C-alpha positions in Angstrom: 0.0 0.0 0.0 2.8 2.4 0.9 4.6 1.8 -2.4 1.3 2.5 -4.3 0.8 5.8 -2.4 4.4 6.8 -3.2 3.8 6.0 -6.9 0.6 8.1 -7.0 2.4 11.0 -5.2 5.2 10.8 -7.8 2.8 11.0 -10.7 1.1 14.0 -9.2 4.4 15.8 -8.8 5.4 14.9 -12.4 2.1 16.3 -13.8 2.6 19.5 -11.8 6.1 20.0 -13.1 5.0 19.4 -16.7 2.2 21.9 -16.3 4.6 24.5 -14.9 6.9 23.9 -17.8 4.1 24.3 -20.3 3.1 27.6 -18.7 6.6 28.9 -18.8 6.9 28.0 -22.5 3.6 29.8 -23.3 4.7 32.8 -21.2 8.0 33.0 -23.1 6.2 32.8 -26.4 3.8 35.5 -25.4 6.6 37.9 -24.6 8.8 36.9 -27.5 11.6 34.4 -27.8 15.2 34.8 -26.4 14.3 37.1 -23.5 16.4 35.9 -20.6 15.7 37.2 -17.1 18.3 38.3 -14.5 18.1 34.8 -12.9 19.7 33.3 -16.0 22.2 36.2 -16.5 23.3 37.2 -13.0 26.7 35.5 -13.4 26.8 35.9 -17.2 27.7 32.2 -17.6 24.2 31.1 -18.6 23.5 34.0 -20.9 23.6 32.6 -24.4 20.9 34.1 -26.7 20.1 32.0 -29.7 20.3 34.2 -32.8 18.7 33.1 -36.1 19.5 35.8 -38.8 16.2 34.9 -40.6 14.3 36.1 -37.6 15.6 39.7 -37.8 14.9 42.9 -39.7 16.3 46.4 -39.9 12.8 47.7 -39.9 12.5 48.8 -36.3 9.0 49.8 -35.4 8.6 48.8 -31.7 6.1 51.4 -30.4 8.5 52.5 -27.6 11.7 52.5 -29.8 11.4 53.2 -33.5 14.3 53.9 -35.8 13.2 55.4 -39.1 16.2 56.3 -41.4 16.6 60.0 -41.8 15.3 60.8 -38.3 17.3 62.8 -35.8 16.5 63.1 -32.1 18.1 66.1 -30.3 18.5 66.1 -26.5 19.8 68.7 -24.1 20.7 68.7 -20.4 22.9 70.3 -17.8 25.8 68.5 -16.2 28.5 69.6 -13.7 30.8 70.2 -16.7 28.3 72.4 -18.6 25.5 72.2 -21.2 25.4 68.8 -23.0 23.6 68.2 -26.3 23.1 64.8 -27.8 22.2 64.2 -31.4 20.9 60.7 -32.3 20.7 60.2 -36.1 19.2 57.1 -37.7 21.4 56.4 -40.8 20.7 54.3 -43.9 23.8 52.3 -43.2 23.3 48.5 -42.9 26.0 46.3 -41.3 26.0 42.5 -40.9 26.8 41.2 -37.4 26.5 37.5 -36.5 24.8 37.1 -39.9 22.1 39.6 -38.9 21.5 42.8 -40.8 21.6 45.7 -38.4 20.9 49.4 -38.8 23.5 52.0 -37.8 22.5 54.8 -35.5 25.0 57.6 -34.9 25.1 59.1 -31.4 27.0 62.4 -31.0 27.5 64.2 -27.7 28.5 67.8 -27.5 29.7 69.7 -24.4 29.3 73.4 -24.8 29.2 72.8 -28.5 32.4 70.8 -28.6 32.1 67.2 -29.8 33.2 64.9 -27.0 31.8 61.5 -28.0 31.0 60.0 -31.3 29.4 56.5 -31.3 27.9 54.2 -33.9 25.3 51.8 -32.4 23.9 48.8 -34.2 20.3 47.5 -33.8 17.9 45.0 -35.3 14.4 43.8 -34.5 13.3 40.2 -34.2 10.0 38.8 -35.5 8.4 39.1 -32.1 9.1 42.9 -31.9 12.1 42.8 -29.5 14.7 45.4 -30.4 18.2 44.0 -30.1 21.5 45.8 -29.5 24.4 44.2 -31.4 27.3 46.5 -30.4 28.8 49.9 -30.7 31.9 51.7 -32.0 32.5 54.4 -29.3 35.1 57.2 -29.4 35.6 59.7 -26.6 37.2 62.9 -27.9 39.4 65.7 -26.7 40.1 68.6 -29.1 38.8 66.4 -31.9 41.2 63.6 -31.2 40.4 60.1 -30.0 41.2 59.8 -26.3 39.5 56.4 -25.7 37.5 53.7 -27.4 36.5 52.1 -24.1 33.1 50.5 -24.1 33.2 49.5 -27.8 32.1 46.0 -28.6 30.7 43.9 -31.4 28.5 40.8 -30.8 30.2 37.6 -31.8 33.7 38.8 -31.0 35.8 38.1 -27.9 32.8 36.7 -26.0 30.5 39.6 -26.7 26.8 38.8 -27.1 23.8 40.9 -28.2 21.1 42.0 -25.8 17.5 43.4 -25.8 17.2 47.2 -25.4 13.4 47.2 -25.7 11.1 44.1 -25.2 8.2 43.5 -27.6 5.6 43.6 -24.8 7.2 45.1 -21.7 5.6 44.4 -18.4 6.4 45.9 -15.0 9.1 43.8 -13.3 10.7 42.6 -16.5 14.5 42.6 -16.2 16.6 42.2 -19.3 20.2 42.3 -20.4 20.9 45.0 -22.9 24.4 44.2 -23.8 27.1 41.7 -22.8 30.8 42.1 -23.2 32.4 40.7 -20.0 34.1 43.4 -18.0 33.4 46.1 -20.5 29.7 46.4 -21.4 27.1 44.8 -19.2 24.1 47.2 -19.1 20.8 46.0 -17.7 17.3 47.3 -17.9 14.1 46.9 -15.8 10.5 48.0 -16.6 9.5 50.2 -13.7 6.1 51.6 -14.8 3.6 51.8 -17.7 1.1 54.5 -18.5 3.3 57.3 -17.3 2.6 61.0 -18.3 5.6 63.3 -18.7 6.2 66.9 -19.9 9.5 67.9 -21.5 10.7 70.8 -23.6 9.6 69.1 -26.8 6.0 68.5 -25.5 3.7 66.6 -23.2 3.2 62.8 -23.5 1.1 60.1 -22.0 1.2 56.2 -22.0 4.9 56.3 -21.6 7.2 53.5 -20.4 9.6 54.1 -17.5 12.7 51.9 -17.2 15.6 51.7 -14.8 19.0 51.2 -16.4 22.1 50.2 -14.6 25.6 48.8 -15.1 26.8 46.1 -12.6 30.4 47.2 -13.4 29.6 50.7 -12.0 27.6 50.3 -8.7 25.4 53.3 -8.0 25.3 54.4 -11.7 21.6 54.1 -12.3 19.2 56.1 -14.3 15.5 56.3 -15.2 14.4 56.6 -18.8 11.0 57.5 -20.2 10.0 56.1 -23.7 6.8 57.5 -25.2 4.9 56.0 -28.2 4.1 59.4 -29.6 7.8 59.9 -30.2 9.0 56.3 -30.5 12.1 56.9 -28.4 13.4 58.3 -25.1 12.0 61.7 -24.1 13.7 62.1 -20.7 16.4 60.4 -18.7 17.7 61.3 -15.3 20.5 60.0 -13.0 19.0 58.5 -9.8 21.9 59.5 -7.6 23.3 62.7 -9.2 20.0 64.1 -10.7 21.7 65.0 -14.0 19.1 64.8 -16.8 18.7 65.0 -20.5 15.4 65.9 -22.3 14.2 65.8 -25.8 14.1 69.2 -27.4 13.5 68.5 -31.1 12.9 65.8 -33.7 13.9 66.3 -37.3 12.9 64.1 -40.2 13.7 64.1 -43.9 16.4 65.8 -46.0 17.3 68.5 -43.4 17.8 66.1 -40.5 21.4 65.3 -41.2 22.7 68.8 -41.8 24.6 69.0 -38.5 25.5 65.4 -38.0 26.5 64.0 -41.4 28.9 66.9 -42.4 31.2 66.0 -39.5 33.9 63.5 -40.5 34.5 60.6 -38.2 37.4 61.3 -35.9 40.4 59.0 -36.5 43.5 60.8 -35.1 44.5 59.5 -31.8 45.4 61.7 -28.8 49.2 61.5 -28.2 50.4 61.1 -24.6 53.9 61.6 -23.2 53.1 60.0 -19.8 51.9 56.4 -19.7 49.0 55.1 -17.8 51.2 53.3 -15.3 53.3 56.4 -14.8 50.2 58.5 -14.2 48.9 56.0 -11.6 52.3 56.1 -9.8 52.3 59.9 -9.7 48.8 59.9 -8.3 49.5 57.3 -5.6 52.6 59.3 -4.6 50.3 62.3 -3.9 47.4 60.4 -2.5 48.3 56.9 -1.1 45.6 54.3 -1.5 44.1 52.1 -4.1 43.3 53.1 -7.8 39.6 52.5 -8.5 39.2 54.1 -11.9 41.2 55.8 -14.6 40.4 57.9 -17.7 41.4 60.7 -19.9 39.3 63.9 -19.7 39.6 67.5 -20.6 40.3 69.5 -17.4 41.6 73.1 -17.0 41.4 73.5 -20.8 43.7 70.6 -21.6 43.9 66.8 -21.9 44.5 65.1 -18.5 44.6 61.8 -16.8 42.0 61.5 -14.1 43.1 58.9 -11.5 40.4 58.0 -9.0 41.7 56.8 -5.7 40.2 55.2 -2.6 42.7 56.7 -0.2 44.1 55.1 3.0 42.1 57.7 4.8 39.5 60.3 3.8 37.0 60.5 0.9 37.3 59.2 -2.6 39.8 61.4 -4.5 40.5 62.3 -8.1 44.1 63.2 -9.0 44.3 65.2 -12.2 47.6 64.9 -14.2 48.8 66.6 -17.3 49.3 63.9 -20.0 52.3 65.7 -21.5 54.3 66.7 -18.5 53.1 64.5 -15.6 52.4 67.6 -13.5 49.6 67.3 -11.0 47.1 70.0 -12.0 44.6 69.4 -9.2 43.1 67.1 -6.6 39.4 66.8 -6.2 37.3 65.0 -3.5 
């Protein structure tokens, strides 16, 4: 009798497991294939989206994120460095990545009218309506010269994999990986709210989607973004911690949309440095003993400088600013 009861119990459990599996498959199909939640991507080891080129198109018409060639979105915001303007131009350029045709979107950032970042982003949309991100060619500029290409990646190379930047049918609580290049590009997104109303310089919008974006490589670097169907793109984004924001101020379509963007040649000349990265770190640690936590090249005091971020042996986090040509310490900021 006991063995019979155990057999019945086993069958009940088996049926329940099969039913749960069927539900999960149906749910995945409803939202669109290849969406993987944070539970399968927390370590990065299990993240392995299956890409079938036949399932993709460069026609991107997700209601929250639409890329029509010839369209330019212009954003403006204030930062601690000054007034920042971003121009996002949807080109007609098509590239093939992992066998998938992707459309190229050029993203140019100006600080007080000086070009400081020039990026090519590559997107494609699958047959379910998910918008995928296949990589970027990013250049940070100082005085028109390339200071860094950090953050650049292409899916299919060196372990980099594409991610979803906009789900086909977003629901509150959805968590998705937007990009994956281990140690370099690991942005994540989460749907926070639907049906949001918001007013920006370009206009007032309703039925918008609010997301939270973050990068596990940079704890505390989180921001909210608001995507509105009436625009088909972001209209407002704001840093959760620092409050720095950028808002949509104009949308241009047609023949005049590329006047500012397309006439600018792509920067190719690299910034020359006389002091190496290791020398700069040594100079910084001599002034502020501790541990180097970040490093970069930025324009400070009107010139190109190394900025060495240090977690000191005592006191608050400190930036040591060093002239890239002479090695002179130009300033120390906390």
